[in-house]
N, C-alpha and C positions, 0 to 999 in steps of 0.2 A: 567121384562119389558126391562131391559138393552139389553138383547139378541135380543128381538124383534126390538128394535131401530137399533141395529147393522145390522140386516137382512134387514131392510128397507133402510138403507144407502147403503148396499152392492147391493141391487137391483138397486138403482139409479146409483151406480158406474159401474154396468155392461153395461150401455149404454153411459157412459161418455168417451170421448176420453182421452187418456193419455196426460198429459201436459196442460189440460184445466185449465185456470185460472178463478176463480170465487170469488164472495164476500160472506160474511156471510149471508147477506140478501137474495141473490139468493138461497143459500143452504137451509136455513130455510124455505123460501117461497115455494120452489119446493117440499120439503118433506112434509110440511104441506098440500099443495094442493093434493099430492098423497095419504096421509094416514090420514089426518084430526087430527093429533096429535098436541098438542100445539107446536108452533114454538120453544120455549125454550127447547124442548126435544132434539133438534139437535144442538150440539156444535162442529163445525168443528175442533176447536183447541184441543179438546180431542183426535183427531185422527191424530195428526201431529207427524212427525219424529223429528222436531226441537223445540217442546214445551213440557213441563211437567206441567200439571195442577194439583193443589191440589185436592185430593180425587180420583185421577185416578191412578190405578196400571199400570204404564208405561210399565212394563215388560210383562204384559198379555193383555193389550189393543191393538187391531189391529191399525196399522198406515197406512194411505193412502195419506196424504197430506204433503206439505211443506208450512209453513207460509211464505209469502213474505213480508208482512207488516200488520199493524193492520187491520183486517177485510178482508184480501185478501189472497187467497191460490192457490196452484197449485196441481192438482191431479197427483200423481206420481206412484200410485199402491201399492199393498200390499207387493211386493217383491223388493222394491226400495233399491238400493245400491248406496251410495254416490260416 
């Protein structure tokens, strides 16, 4: 199921402009509305360059976002270089 969730997130990202800032609520609500999966299936902090969550293999997990503050993120893309 994890790969399916990643594919759903990547579909959303394909229409998001780079540098878009968004909240956790917006991210979860949008994906839930598109795919009808429980909101808690989507955890944007799992996909951040600057956060390492427990239970996530940071080396193999794709990264798309920069965490700006609690519950707020910026979409920077999969090939982001600081």
